[in-house]
C-alpha positions in Angstrom: 0.0 0.0 0.0 1.2 3.5 -0.9 0.7 6.7 1.0 0.1 10.3 -0.1 -0.4 13.7 1.5 -2.1 16.9 0.5 -0.1 19.9 -0.5 -0.3 22.9 1.9 -2.2 24.9 -0.7 -5.3 26.0 1.2 -6.1 28.5 3.9 -3.4 29.5 6.4 -1.0 26.8 5.2 -0.8 28.2 1.7 2.5 30.0 1.5 5.3 29.6 -1.0 7.7 28.5 1.7 5.3 25.8 3.0 4.4 24.5 -0.5 8.0 23.9 -1.4 9.3 23.0 2.0 6.6 20.4 2.8 7.0 18.9 -0.7 10.6 18.2 0.0 9.8 17.0 3.6 7.1 14.6 2.3 9.5 13.2 -0.3 12.2 12.6 2.3 9.6 10.9 4.6 8.8 8.4 1.9 5.4 9.5 0.8 4.6 8.4 -2.7 2.4 11.3 -4.0 1.3 14.8 -3.2 -2.3 15.9 -4.1 -3.8 19.3 -4.7 -7.5 20.1 -4.1 -9.6 22.2 -6.5 -12.1 25.1 -6.3 -11.9 28.1 -8.6 -14.4 30.2 -6.6 -16.5 29.7 -3.5 -20.0 31.2 -3.8 -21.3 32.9 -0.7 -24.6 31.1 -1.2 -24.4 27.3 -1.6 -27.1 24.6 -1.3 -26.4 22.3 1.7 -25.6 19.2 -0.3 -22.0 18.7 0.7 -21.4 15.0 1.7 -18.2 15.7 3.6 -19.9 17.4 6.6 -22.6 16.2 9.0 -25.1 19.0 8.1 -24.5 19.2 4.3 -22.9 22.7 4.6 -19.5 23.3 3.0 -17.4 24.5 5.9 -14.5 26.0 3.9 -14.3 29.8 4.5 -15.5 31.7 1.5 -12.5 34.0 1.7 -10.0 31.1 2.2 -7.0 30.7 -0.1 -7.0 27.8 -2.5 -4.0 27.9 -4.8 -4.8 26.7 -8.3 -4.0 22.9 -8.4 -2.1 23.0 -11.7 0.1 25.8 -10.5 0.7 24.0 -7.2 1.6 20.8 -9.1 4.1 22.7 -11.2 5.8 24.3 -8.2 6.0 21.0 -6.3 7.1 19.0 -9.3 10.0 21.3 -9.9 11.0 21.3 -6.2 11.1 17.5 -6.0 12.7 14.5 -7.8 10.6 11.4 -7.2 7.3 12.0 -5.6 4.2 12.1 -7.8 2.0 15.2 -8.2 -1.7 14.8 -8.5 -5.2 16.3 -8.0 -7.8 15.3 -5.5 -10.0 16.0 -7.2 -10.0 18.3 -10.2 -13.5 19.3 -11.0 -13.5 18.8 -14.8 -16.4 21.1 -15.8 -14.4 24.1 -14.4 -12.0 24.1 -17.3 -11.7 23.5 -21.1 -10.4 19.9 -21.3 -8.0 20.6 -24.2 -6.3 23.3 -22.1 -6.2 20.9 -19.1 -4.8 18.1 -21.2 -2.0 20.5 -22.4 -1.2 21.7 -18.8 -1.1 18.2 -17.4 1.0 16.9 -20.3 3.4 19.8 -19.8 3.8 19.1 -16.1 4.2 15.3 -16.8 6.8 16.1 -19.4 8.8 18.4 -17.1 8.6 16.1 -14.1 9.6 12.9 -16.0 6.2 11.2 -15.9 5.0 11.9 -12.3 1.4 13.2 -12.9 -1.8 11.6 -11.7 -5.2 13.2 -12.5 -7.8 12.7 -9.8 -11.0 13.9 -11.6 -14.7 14.2 -10.9 -17.9 15.8 -12.2 -18.2 18.1 -9.1 -21.0 18.6 -6.7 -21.3 22.4 -6.3 -23.9 23.5 -8.8 -23.4 27.2 -8.1 -19.7 27.1 -8.9 -20.0 24.9 -12.0 -22.8 27.1 -13.4 -20.9 30.3 -12.8 -17.9 28.9 -14.7 -20.1 28.2 -17.8 -21.1 24.6 -17.8 -24.7 23.2 -17.5 -24.8 21.3 -14.2 -27.4 18.8 -15.4 -25.2 17.7 -18.3 -21.9 17.5 -16.4 -21.8 13.7 -16.4 -22.0 13.3 -20.2 -19.7 16.3 -20.6 -17.0 14.8 -18.3 -17.2 11.4 -20.1 -16.5 13.2 -23.3 -13.8 15.4 -21.8 -11.9 12.4 -20.5 -12.0 10.7 -23.9 -10.8 13.9 -25.5 -7.9 14.3 -23.1 -6.7 10.8 -23.7 -6.9 11.3 -27.4 -4.8 14.5 -27.2 -2.2 12.6 -25.1 -2.0 9.6 -27.4 -2.5 10.7 -31.0 -0.5 12.9 -33.4 -2.2 14.5 -35.2 -5.1 14.4 -32.7 -8.8 14.9 -33.6 -12.1 14.4 -31.8 -15.7 14.5 -32.9 -18.3 14.4 -30.1 -21.4 16.1 -28.8 -19.7 18.8 -26.9 -16.3 19.0 -28.6 -15.3 18.9 -32.3 -11.5 19.1 -32.9 -10.1 18.6 -36.4 -6.6 17.3 -36.9 -4.3 19.3 -34.6 -0.7 19.1 -33.3 -0.6 18.5 -29.6 2.8 18.6 -27.9 4.4 17.8 -25.5 2.9 14.4 -25.0 3.0 12.9 -21.5 6.0 10.7 -21.0 4.0 7.5 -21.5 1.5 9.2 -23.9 -1.1 8.8 -21.1 -1.7 10.0 -17.6 -3.4 7.8 -15.0 -6.9 9.1 -14.1 -8.4 8.3 -10.7 -12.2 9.0 -10.8 -13.7 10.6 -7.7 -17.2 10.1 -6.2 -19.3 7.3 -4.8 -22.4 7.5 -7.0 -23.4 4.7 -9.4 -22.5 6.9 -12.4 -19.1 7.7 -10.9 -18.4 4.0 -10.3 -19.5 3.2 -13.9 -17.0 5.8 -15.1 -14.2 4.2 -13.1 -14.9 0.9 -14.9 -15.2 2.3 -18.3 -12.6 5.2 -18.2 -10.6 5.2 -15.1 -7.2 3.8 -13.9 -8.4 4.1 -10.3 -11.1 5.1 -7.9 -10.6 8.1 -5.5 -13.4 8.1 -2.8 -13.2 10.7 -0.1 -13.8 10.1 3.7 -15.8 7.0 3.1 -16.9 4.5 5.8 -15.6 1.0 5.6 -19.1 -0.1 4.5 -19.2 2.4 1.7 -15.8 1.2 0.5 -16.9 -2.4 0.6 -20.0 -1.6 -1.4 -18.0 0.4 -3.9 -15.4 -2.3 -4.4 -18.2 -4.9 -4.9 -19.8 -2.6 -7.5 -16.4 -2.1 -9.3 -15.7 -5.8 -9.2 -19.0 -6.7 -10.8 -18.7 -3.9 -13.3 -15.3 -5.0 -14.4 -16.5 -8.6 -14.8 -19.4 -7.4 -16.9 -17.2 -5.3 -19.2 -14.4 -7.8 -19.5 -11.9 -5.8 -17.5 -9.4 -6.9 -14.9 -10.4 -5.4 -11.5 -6.7 -5.7 -10.5 -5.8 -3.0 -13.0 -7.5 -0.4 -10.8 -5.9 1.5 -8.0 -8.2 2.4 -5.1 -6.9 5.6 -3.5 -8.8 6.6 -0.3 -8.7 10.3 0.8 -9.1 10.3 4.5 -9.2 13.1 7.1 -7.4 12.2 10.3 -6.3 13.4 13.8 -4.6 11.8 16.7 -7.2 13.0 19.2 -10.8 14.1 19.1 -11.1 17.7 17.8 -14.0 20.1 17.1 -14.6 20.1 13.4 -17.5 20.4 11.0 -15.9 17.9 8.6 -16.4 14.1 8.7 -13.2 12.5 9.9 -12.3 8.9 9.1 -9.2 8.4 11.3 -9.3 9.6 14.9 -7.2 7.9 17.6 -3.9 6.7 18.8 -1.1 5.3 16.7 -2.4 1.7 17.3 -6.0 2.6 16.4 -4.9 4.2 13.1 -2.6 1.3 12.4 -5.6 -1.1 12.9 -7.7 0.8 10.4 -4.8 0.9 7.9 -4.5 -2.8 8.3 -8.2 -3.3 7.5 -7.8 -1.1 4.4 -4.8 -3.1 3.2 -6.8 -6.3 3.5 -9.5 -4.8 1.5 -7.1 -4.1 -1.3 -6.8 -0.3 -1.0 -3.7 0.7 -3.0 -3.1 4.2 -1.7 -4.2 6.3 1.3 -4.2 10.0 1.0 -4.0 11.5 4.5 -5.6 14.8 5.3 -4.8 15.9 8.9 -7.3 18.4 10.1 -4.9 20.5 12.3 -5.2 24.3 11.7 -1.7 24.9 13.2 0.8 24.3 10.5 3.4 22.9 12.8 1.0 20.3 14.2 -0.1 19.5 10.6 3.5 18.8 9.5 4.2 16.8 12.7 1.2 14.6 12.0 2.9 13.5 8.7 6.2 12.8 10.6 4.3 10.7 13.1 2.5 8.8 10.4 5.7 8.1 8.4 8.0 7.3 11.3 5.8 5.5 13.8 2.8 4.0 11.9 3.3 3.4 8.2 6.3 1.1 8.5 4.2 -1.3 10.6 1.3 -1.6 8.2 
């Protein structure tokens, strides 16, 4: 099982020094990947449909800093040598997929093939609508966007003819190092899981319960069998908030407890076939946040 961390690219943690310094720290601690989150704007009025909190409200402060994930990936990629750079998750309807394909391919080229795209259709109707996409069509739009990006990465000349995008023969360079970039699909809905089977290299659920993970894995296993795909090809990457003690928070937190309690849960995840765990400590204090990664890497992860 591999382990990943979030980049310090949100709220008080988001400084140039922290972004570069923590990237090098995470690499030295043996983490395998660094992920960046994604919101372009935070509307002041949002429907309470967020699944990551108990009451459905999105607790992130409207004026809080969120560095653009592609910029953060570029900075971190240039500051490190081995660790992968990724998104968790990029909301695809926020951006033109040809431009995103170009940006990701460029980062992959410059970092020697270290990019992972965690992608999803998004849940915040207000943000997606403000950025110009019809919320009700975002599923079909994203299915086409993923096909389009893979075409741009693989073919030369590249062309695409779909419902939302029509691209005649074009030159597209640079290509990713392997002419492809792994795509982990976010979400736990049935359409999201179908998209994992048909288009994904992995599944990226966020702060799920063990029961939700078991149900999702069963659905993916059945779906792969129906479509003639090897389930073993998929990487299951779980994004999980954590703390070593009970804390007041509006977010749902999967890992709370002592080293042994967290080790026990990681053991269960390994037995379930989870391929990567993306840790998200919920500490506001940056020093505590960094120390949590040291404690994980030095005291817990070697024992899993």
